[in-house]
C-alpha positions as CSV (number, residue, x, y, z in Angstrom):
1,M,-4.6,13.8,26.0
2,K,-1.1,13.8,25.5
3,E,0.4,12.7,23.1
4,G,4.9,12.7,22.4
5,G,4.5,15.4,25.7
6,V,1.7,17.8,23.7
7,V,-1.8,18.5,25.6
8,L,-4.1,18.6,22.6
9,D,-7.2,19.8,22.4
10,Y,-11.0,17.9,21.2
11,A,-9.9,18.9,17.7
12,A,-6.8,19.3,17.2
13,R,-7.1,15.6,18.0
14,E,-9.8,14.8,16.1
15,I,-7.7,17.2,13.2
16,T,-4.7,15.2,13.7
17,L,-6.2,12.3,13.6
18,R,-7.9,12.8,9.9
19,Q,-4.6,13.5,8.4
20,C,-3.2,10.5,10.1
21,E,-6.4,8.9,8.2
22,A,-6.1,10.6,5.2
23,I,-1.7,9.2,5.3
24,I,-2.3,5.6,5.7
25,Q,-5.2,5.9,2.9
26,E,-2.8,6.9,0.2
27,G,-0.2,4.9,1.8
28,L,-2.6,1.9,1.7
29,D,-3.3,3.3,-2.4
30,A,-0.1,2.4,-3.4
31,M,0.3,-0.9,-2.0
32,Y,-2.0,-2.7,-3.6
33,K,-0.3,-0.6,-6.6
34,V,3.8,-2.3,-5.8
35,D,1.0,-5.5,-5.6
36,R,-0.1,-5.5,-8.5
37,A,2.7,-3.7,-10.8
38,L,4.8,-6.7,-9.2
39,S,1.7,-9.4,-9.8
40,I,1.5,-8.3,-13.3
41,I,5.4,-8.7,-13.8
42,N,5.5,-11.9,-11.9
43,E,2.8,-13.4,-14.6
44,M,4.1,-12.3,-17.7
45,A,7.2,-13.2,-16.7
46,L,8.6,-9.7,-18.0
47,Y,11.2,-9.9,-15.4
48,T,13.5,-13.1,-18.3
49,G,16.0,-12.4,-20.4
50,K,17.9,-10.6,-17.4
51,N,17.0,-12.7,-14.8
52,E,17.0,-16.7,-13.6
53,S,13.9,-16.0,-11.7
54,F,11.2,-13.1,-10.3
55,E,13.2,-13.7,-7.0
56,A,16.1,-12.5,-8.6
57,Y,14.5,-9.8,-10.8
58,C,12.7,-8.4,-6.9
59,Q,16.6,-8.4,-5.7
60,A,18.2,-7.7,-7.8
61,K,16.0,-4.6,-9.6
62,W,14.3,-3.5,-6.0
63,N,15.5,-4.9,-3.1
64,I,12.9,-6.8,-2.4
65,G,14.1,-10.4,-1.3
66,E,11.6,-13.3,-1.5
67,K,10.1,-13.2,1.8
68,H,8.8,-10.2,1.0
69,N,7.9,-10.3,-2.1
70,H,5.7,-12.9,-1.8
71,L,3.7,-11.4,0.7
72,F,3.3,-8.7,-2.1
73,I,1.9,-11.0,-4.4
74,K,-0.8,-12.7,-1.3
75,G,-1.5,-9.7,0.1
76,L,-2.7,-9.3,-3.1
77,Q,-4.7,-11.7,-3.4
78,K,-6.9,-10.5,-0.7
79,E,-8.2,-7.0,-2.0
80,P,-8.0,-5.3,0.8
81,A,-11.6,-4.0,1.3
82,L,-12.0,-0.4,1.7
83,P,-14.2,1.2,4.2
84,Q,-16.8,3.2,2.4
85,P,-16.2,6.6,1.4
86,Q,-16.2,9.0,4.8
87,N,-14.1,11.7,3.1
88,N,-12.8,13.1,-0.9
89,I,-9.4,11.4,-0.1
90,T,-11.6,7.9,0.9
91,R,-14.0,8.8,-1.5
92,R,-11.8,8.6,-4.1
93,I,-9.3,6.4,-3.9
94,Y,-12.7,3.4,-3.1
95,E,-14.2,5.1,-6.6
96,S,-10.2,3.5,-8.1
97,R,-10.7,0.9,-7.1
98,K,-14.8,0.1,-8.9
């Protein structure tokens, strides 16, 4: 199979796949943490004082527009179902969410 013009053997494909999956898993964990932090700021109205609204806070502080901050909060409402741990990386993330 070719990837970017390079022919990868089975072992190289498996290693590359595992590395990519680990990066994705770490990114999902980071996204969950961002979602949760934004939700806490919104729920506790921690943005008040300097900003008129949560949307104004997100735009001013993080350059996150109204569309995106609603996606973050909406994403948090449905906790992502993690696959059962398959390796040390997914096991660590899985255990941290229990």
